[in-house]
N, CA, C and O atoms as CSV, one atom per row, in Angstrom:
chain,resi,resn,atom,element,x,y,z
A,1,MET,N,N,0.842,-1.172,0.000
A,1,MET,CA,C,0.000,0.000,0.000
A,1,MET,C,C,0.896,1.247,0.000
A,1,MET,O,O,1.799,1.353,0.831
A,2,THR,N,N,0.665,2.160,-0.893
A,2,THR,CA,C,1.485,3.373,-0.986
A,2,THR,C,C,0.809,4.526,-0.255
A,2,THR,O,O,-0.412,4.568,-0.105
A,3,THR,N,N,1.632,5.447,0.187
A,3,THR,CA,C,1.085,6.622,0.864
A,3,THR,C,C,0.710,7.670,-0.166
A,3,THR,O,O,1.313,7.729,-1.238
A,4,PRO,N,N,-0.264,8.485,0.141
A,4,PRO,CA,C,-0.638,9.554,-0.792
A,4,PRO,C,C,0.524,10.533,-0.972
A,4,PRO,O,O,1.326,10.708,-0.054
A,5,PRO,N,N,0.626,11.168,-2.130
A,5,PRO,CA,C,1.742,12.082,-2.392
A,5,PRO,C,C,1.845,13.230,-1.381
A,5,PRO,O,O,2.952,13.656,-1.054
A,6,ALA,N,N,0.729,13.730,-0.890
A,6,ALA,CA,C,0.770,14.849,0.053
A,6,ALA,C,C,1.453,14.446,1.357
A,6,ALA,O,O,2.160,15.257,1.956
A,7,LEU,N,N,1.256,13.221,1.801
A,7,LEU,CA,C,1.868,12.773,3.040
A,7,LEU,C,C,3.347,12.470,2.863
A,7,LEU,O,O,4.125,12.659,3.798
A,8,SER,N,N,3.748,12.013,1.708
A,8,SER,CA,C,5.154,11.690,1.500
A,8,SER,C,C,6.008,12.947,1.317
A,8,SER,O,O,7.230,12.878,1.451
A,9,ALA,N,N,5.396,14.087,1.016
A,9,ALA,CA,C,6.143,15.334,0.843
A,9,ALA,C,C,6.465,15.988,2.183
A,9,ALA,O,O,7.337,16.855,2.243
A,10,ALA,N,N,5.796,15.602,3.236
A,10,ALA,CA,C,6.004,16.231,4.540
A,10,ALA,C,C,7.435,16.086,5.054
A,10,ALA,O,O,7.986,17.075,5.538
A,11,PRO,N,N,8.064,14.923,4.981
A,11,PRO,CA,C,9.453,14.843,5.456
A,11,PRO,C,C,10.408,15.733,4.659
A,11,PRO,O,O,11.374,16.257,5.214
A,12,ASP,N,N,10.145,15.904,3.368
A,12,ASP,CA,C,10.997,16.777,2.570
A,12,ASP,C,C,10.906,18.220,3.060
A,12,ASP,O,O,11.915,18.924,3.108
A,13,LEU,N,N,9.712,18.656,3.419
A,13,LEU,CA,C,9.537,20.004,3.938
A,13,LEU,C,C,10.250,20.157,5.278
A,13,LEU,O,O,10.841,21.202,5.549
A,14,ALA,N,N,10.201,19.137,6.104
A,14,ALA,CA,C,10.888,19.186,7.399
A,14,ALA,C,C,12.396,19.284,7.205
A,14,ALA,O,O,13.062,20.031,7.921
A,15,HIS,N,N,12.940,18.545,6.253
A,15,HIS,CA,C,14.378,18.614,5.983
A,15,HIS,C,C,14.760,19.974,5.413
A,15,HIS,O,O,15.813,20.517,5.745
A,16,LEU,N,N,13.911,20.518,4.561
A,16,LEU,CA,C,14.173,21.830,3.983
A,16,LEU,C,C,14.170,22.904,5.069
A,16,LEU,O,O,15.050,23.765,5.095
A,17,THR,N,N,13.195,22.855,5.955
A,17,THR,CA,C,13.120,23.825,7.043
A,17,THR,C,C,14.325,23.697,7.966
A,17,THR,O,O,14.896,24.701,8.390
A,18,GLY,N,N,14.706,22.476,8.273
A,18,GLY,CA,C,15.882,22.257,9.109
A,18,GLY,C,C,17.143,22.783,8.452
A,18,GLY,O,O,18.017,23.330,9.124
A,19,GLY,N,N,17.239,22.620,7.145
A,19,GLY,CA,C,18.398,23.129,6.416
A,19,GLY,C,C,18.459,24.640,6.416
A,19,GLY,O,O,19.538,25.225,6.521
A,20,ILE,N,N,17.306,25.275,6.299
A,20,ILE,CA,C,17.260,26.738,6.320
A,20,ILE,C,C,17.657,27.257,7.698
A,20,ILE,O,O,18.411,28.224,7.810
A,21,VAL,N,N,17.152,26.618,8.736
A,21,VAL,CA,C,17.500,27.030,10.100
A,21,VAL,C,C,18.995,26.834,10.341
A,21,VAL,O,O,19.649,27.701,10.919
A,22,LEU,N,N,19.531,25.708,9.904
A,22,LEU,CA,C,20.960,25.441,10.073
A,22,LEU,C,C,21.801,26.475,9.325
A,22,LEU,O,O,22.801,26.963,9.852
A,23,ALA,N,N,21.401,26.807,8.105
A,23,ALA,CA,C,22.134,27.808,7.332
A,23,ALA,C,C,22.100,29.166,8.029
A,23,ALA,O,O,23.107,29.873,8.059
A,24,ALA,N,N,20.953,29.531,8.585
A,24,ALA,CA,C,20.847,30.809,9.291
A,24,ALA,C,C,21.730,30.818,10.532
A,24,ALA,O,O,22.391,31.815,10.822
A,25,VAL,N,N,21.741,29.708,11.261
A,25,VAL,CA,C,22.562,29.624,12.474
A,25,VAL,C,C,24.042,29.724,12.124
A,25,VAL,O,O,24.818,30.302,12.885
A,26,LEU,N,N,24.438,29.173,10.991
A,26,LEU,CA,C,25.840,29.231,10.589
A,26,LEU,C,C,26.212,30.577,9.969
A,26,LEU,O,O,27.350,31.027,10.107
A,27,LEU,N,N,25.267,31.221,9.291
A,27,LEU,CA,C,25.577,32.477,8.613
A,27,LEU,C,C,25.504,33.699,9.528
A,27,LEU,O,O,26.231,34.667,9.306
A,28,LEU,N,N,24.661,33.680,10.532
A,28,LEU,CA,C,24.524,34.855,11.393
A,28,LEU,C,C,25.829,35.258,12.080
A,28,LEU,O,O,26.147,36.447,12.094
A,29,PRO,N,N,26.595,34.334,12.648
A,29,PRO,CA,C,27.877,34.756,13.239
A,29,PRO,C,C,28.852,35.331,12.207
A,29,PRO,O,O,29.614,36.247,12.515
A,30,VAL,N,N,28.829,34.798,10.993
A,30,VAL,CA,C,29.713,35.308,9.939
A,30,VAL,C,C,29.308,36.734,9.569
A,30,VAL,O,O,30.162,37.608,9.422
A,31,ILE,N,N,28.014,36.962,9.421
A,31,ILE,CA,C,27.520,38.301,9.099
A,31,ILE,C,C,27.825,39.267,10.243
A,31,ILE,O,O,28.211,40.411,10.005
A,32,PHE,N,N,27.655,38.811,11.475
A,32,PHE,CA,C,27.955,39.616,12.665
A,32,PHE,C,C,29.433,40.005,12.679
A,32,PHE,O,O,29.767,41.152,12.975
A,33,PHE,N,N,30.318,39.060,12.362
A,33,PHE,CA,C,31.759,39.293,12.329
A,33,PHE,C,C,32.115,40.310,11.245
A,33,PHE,O,O,32.882,41.241,11.493
A,34,ILE,N,N,31.564,40.136,10.054
A,34,ILE,CA,C,31.853,41.053,8.945
A,34,ILE,C,C,31.324,42.453,9.252
A,34,ILE,O,O,31.992,43.445,8.960
A,35,ALA,N,N,30.133,42.537,9.837
A,35,ALA,CA,C,29.575,43.841,10.206
A,35,ALA,C,C,30.467,44.542,11.223
A,35,ALA,O,O,30.657,45.756,11.155
A,36,ALA,N,N,31.007,43.785,12.159
A,36,ALA,CA,C,31.912,44.374,13.154
A,36,ALA,C,C,33.183,44.887,12.485
A,36,ALA,O,O,33.651,45.979,12.805
A,37,LEU,N,N,33.745,44.113,11.561
A,37,LEU,CA,C,34.960,44.567,10.869
A,37,LEU,C,C,34.706,45.849,10.085
A,37,LEU,O,O,35.521,46.771,10.119
A,38,VAL,N,N,33.591,45.907,9.387
A,38,VAL,CA,C,33.253,47.114,8.626
A,38,VAL,C,C,33.076,48.298,9.572
A,38,VAL,O,O,33.533,49.403,9.281
A,39,SER,N,N,32.417,48.067,10.696
A,39,SER,CA,C,32.203,49.128,11.676
A,39,SER,C,C,33.517,49.591,12.300
A,39,SER,O,O,33.733,50.787,12.495
A,40,ILE,N,N,34.387,48.640,12.609
A,40,ILE,CA,C,35.691,48.994,13.198
A,40,ILE,C,C,36.503,49.827,12.219
A,40,ILE,O,O,37.042,50.873,12.582
A,41,LEU,N,N,36.589,49.365,10.987
A,41,LEU,CA,C,37.414,50.061,9.999
A,41,LEU,C,C,36.845,51.424,9.627
A,41,LEU,O,O,37.592,52.315,9.223
A,42,GLY,N,N,35.541,51.596,9.756
A,42,GLY,CA,C,34.918,52.880,9.451
A,42,GLY,C,C,34.811,53.815,10.643
A,42,GLY,O,O,34.277,54.917,10.521
A,43,SER,N,N,35.309,53.392,11.780
A,43,SER,CA,C,35.192,54.205,12.996
A,43,SER,C,C,36.215,55.333,12.994
A,43,SER,O,O,37.109,55.389,12.150
A,44,GLY,N,N,36.060,56.221,13.954
A,44,GLY,CA,C,36.971,57.358,14.067
A,44,GLY,C,C,38.193,57.084,14.922
A,44,GLY,O,O,38.901,58.018,15.297
A,45,LEU,N,N,38.455,55.836,15.235
A,45,LEU,CA,C,39.615,55.493,16.054
A,45,LEU,C,C,40.905,55.663,15.262
A,45,LEU,O,O,40.892,55.707,14.032
A,46,THR,N,N,42.018,55.758,15.985
A,46,THR,CA,C,43.321,55.834,15.327
A,46,THR,C,C,43.648,54.485,14.700
A,46,THR,O,O,43.018,53.475,15.014
A,47,GLY,N,N,44.619,54.477,13.828
A,47,GLY,CA,C,45.003,53.241,13.149
A,47,GLY,C,C,45.429,52.140,14.101
A,47,GLY,O,O,45.122,50.970,13.877
A,48,GLY,N,N,46.139,52.510,15.171
A,48,GLY,CA,C,46.593,51.517,16.142
A,48,GLY,C,C,45.437,50.862,16.880
A,48,GLY,O,O,45.431,49.647,17.077
A,49,MET,N,N,44.458,51.662,17.287
A,49,MET,CA,C,43.304,51.104,18.000
A,49,MET,C,C,42.439,50.260,17.070
A,49,MET,O,O,41.882,49.245,17.487
A,50,LYS,N,N,42.327,50.680,15.811
A,50,LYS,CA,C,41.592,49.857,14.845
A,50,LYS,C,C,42.263,48.496,14.710
A,50,LYS,O,O,41.592,47.465,14.674
A,51,LEU,N,N,43.595,48.500,14.637
A,51,LEU,CA,C,44.339,47.251,14.513
A,51,LEU,C,C,44.100,46.357,15.725
A,51,LEU,O,O,43.919,45.148,15.578
A,52,VAL,N,N,44.098,46.943,16.919
A,52,VAL,CA,C,43.850,46.163,18.138
A,52,VAL,C,C,42.471,45.519,18.079
A,52,VAL,O,O,42.330,44.334,18.383
A,53,TRP,N,N,41.456,46.281,17.692
A,53,TRP,CA,C,40.103,45.725,17.633
A,53,TRP,C,C,39.973,44.657,16.549
A,53,TRP,O,O,39.307,43.644,16.760
A,54,VAL,N,N,40.599,44.870,15.395
A,54,VAL,CA,C,40.530,43.870,14.318
A,54,VAL,C,C,41.219,42.581,14.752
A,54,VAL,O,O,40.687,41.493,14.529
A,55,VAL,N,N,42.393,42.689,15.367
A,55,VAL,CA,C,43.100,41.492,15.846
A,55,VAL,C,C,42.267,40.779,16.901
A,55,VAL,O,O,42.173,39.552,16.893
A,56,PHE,N,N,41.663,41.537,17.808
A,56,PHE,CA,C,40.817,40.931,18.838
A,56,PHE,C,C,39.605,40.243,18.212
A,56,PHE,O,O,39.203,39.168,18.659
A,57,ALA,N,N,39.026,40.849,17.188
A,57,ALA,CA,C,37.878,40.236,16.512
A,57,ALA,C,C,38.284,38.932,15.833
A,57,ALA,O,O,37.512,37.973,15.828
A,58,PHE,N,N,39.487,38.883,15.261
A,58,PHE,CA,C,39.948,37.649,14.625
A,58,PHE,C,C,40.314,36.581,15.653
A,58,PHE,O,O,40.093,35.394,15.417
A,59,CYS,N,N,40.868,36.991,16.784
A,59,CYS,CA,C,41.258,36.014,17.814
A,59,CYS,C,C,40.053,35.460,18.561
A,59,CYS,O,O,40.064,34.300,18.974
A,60,ALA,N,N,39.032,36.259,18.736
A,60,ALA,CA,C,37.811,35.828,19.420
A,60,ALA,C,C,36.634,36.180,18.511
A,60,ALA,O,O,35.999,37.218,18.698
A,61,PRO,N,N,36.337,35.322,17.525
A,61,PRO,CA,C,35.387,35.679,16.466
A,61,PRO,C,C,33.969,36.019,16.924
A,61,PRO,O,O,33.256,36.713,16.199
A,62,PHE,N,N,33.539,35.565,18.079
A,62,PHE,CA,C,32.216,35.978,18.555
A,62,PHE,C,C,32.334,37.046,19.641
A,62,PHE,O,O,31.603,38.036,19.628
A,63,LEU,N,N,33.249,36.841,20.573
A,63,LEU,CA,C,33.400,37.769,21.691
A,63,LEU,C,C,33.945,39.122,21.225
A,63,LEU,O,O,33.513,40.163,21.719
A,64,GLY,N,N,34.876,39.117,20.293
A,64,GLY,CA,C,35.455,40.367,19.800
A,64,GLY,C,C,34.416,41.295,19.188
A,64,GLY,O,O,34.299,42.444,19.612
A,65,PRO,N,N,33.655,40.822,18.194
A,65,PRO,CA,C,32.612,41.685,17.632
A,65,PRO,C,C,31.547,42.086,18.651
A,65,PRO,O,O,31.052,43.213,18.625
A,66,LEU,N,N,31.194,41.162,19.550
A,66,LEU,CA,C,30.199,41.487,20.572
A,66,LEU,C,C,30.693,42.633,21.453
A,66,LEU,O,O,29.952,43.580,21.719
A,67,LEU,N,N,31.947,42.546,21.904
A,67,LEU,CA,C,32.500,43.626,22.727
A,67,LEU,C,C,32.650,44.921,21.935
A,67,LEU,O,O,32.494,46.010,22.488
A,68,TRP,N,N,32.953,44.805,20.637
A,68,TRP,CA,C,33.041,46.007,19.824
A,68,TRP,C,C,31.701,46.737,19.821
A,68,TRP,O,O,31.651,47.947,20.038
A,69,PHE,N,N,30.615,46.002,19.574
A,69,PHE,CA,C,29.312,46.653,19.502
A,69,PHE,C,C,28.829,47.129,20.872
A,69,PHE,O,O,28.069,48.095,20.948
A,70,LEU,N,N,29.248,46.480,21.946
A,70,LEU,CA,C,28.818,46.897,23.281
A,70,LEU,C,C,29.686,48.006,23.867
A,70,LEU,O,O,29.176,48.882,24.565
A,71,VAL,N,N,30.993,47.980,23.593
A,71,VAL,CA,C,31.922,48.904,24.247
A,71,VAL,C,C,32.670,49.780,23.241
A,71,VAL,O,O,32.738,50.997,23.409
A,72,GLY,N,N,33.220,49.174,22.216
A,72,GLY,CA,C,34.124,49.871,21.303
A,72,GLY,C,C,33.490,50.997,20.525
A,72,GLY,O,O,34.113,52.042,20.337
A,73,ARG,N,N,32.263,50.813,20.068
A,73,ARG,CA,C,31.622,51.876,19.293
A,73,ARG,C,C,31.384,53.108,20.144
A,73,ARG,O,O,31.468,54.234,19.654
A,74,LYS,N,N,31.086,52.895,21.426
A,74,LYS,CA,C,30.894,54.038,22.324
A,74,LYS,C,C,32.207,54.803,22.477
A,74,LYS,O,O,32.217,56.034,22.466
A,75,GLN,N,N,33.326,54.067,22.620
A,75,GLN,CA,C,34.634,54.717,22.726
A,75,GLN,C,C,34.964,55.450,21.438
A,75,GLN,O,O,35.555,56.529,21.462
A,76,SER,N,N,34.582,54.862,20.318
A,76,SER,CA,C,34.853,55.467,19.026
A,76,SER,C,C,34.100,56.784,18.879
A,76,SER,O,O,34.658,57.761,18.379
A,77,SER,N,N,32.846,56.822,19.306
A,77,SER,CA,C,32.081,58.062,19.185
A,77,SER,C,C,32.590,59.122,20.157
A,77,SER,O,O,32.552,60.313,19.847
A,78,ILE,N,N,33.064,58.705,21.323
A,78,ILE,CA,C,33.641,59.657,22.281
A,78,ILE,C,C,34.955,60.215,21.731
A,78,ILE,O,O,35.226,61.408,21.866
A,79,ALA,N,N,35.773,59.354,21.111
A,79,ALA,CA,C,37.053,59.786,20.550
A,79,ALA,C,C,36.848,60.716,19.364
A,79,ALA,O,O,37.690,61.573,19.096
A,80,GLY,N,N,35.734,60.557,18.648
A,80,GLY,CA,C,35.471,61.376,17.473
A,80,GLY,C,C,34.995,62.779,17.800
A,80,GLY,O,O,34.943,63.632,16.913
A,81,LEU,N,N,34.645,63.038,19.055
A,81,LEU,CA,C,34.145,64.371,19.420
A,81,LEU,C,C,35.206,65.377,19.430
A,81,LEU,O,O,34.945,66.545,19.718
C-alpha cells in the first residue's frame, strides 16, 4: 500500500526547514563578524586602535565583535568628538 503524495512530501519540507534554520545559524555569526569589521574600519579610532580591535575580533570571532558593539563603538564616538 502506498502513501498519498501529500503525506510523502512532509518529510521533505521538514528537511528543507531544518536546512534553512541550520544555514541561518551558521551564517549569522559570519555576518555579525563582517559587520563588526566594517564598523571597526569605518570608525573614528586611530590606526593603532583599529588594529587592536581587528586582531581581537579575529582572535575571538564571537566575543570580539560582541565587545566592539557593546563597548568599542561608544569609545569610538567619544574619541570622534
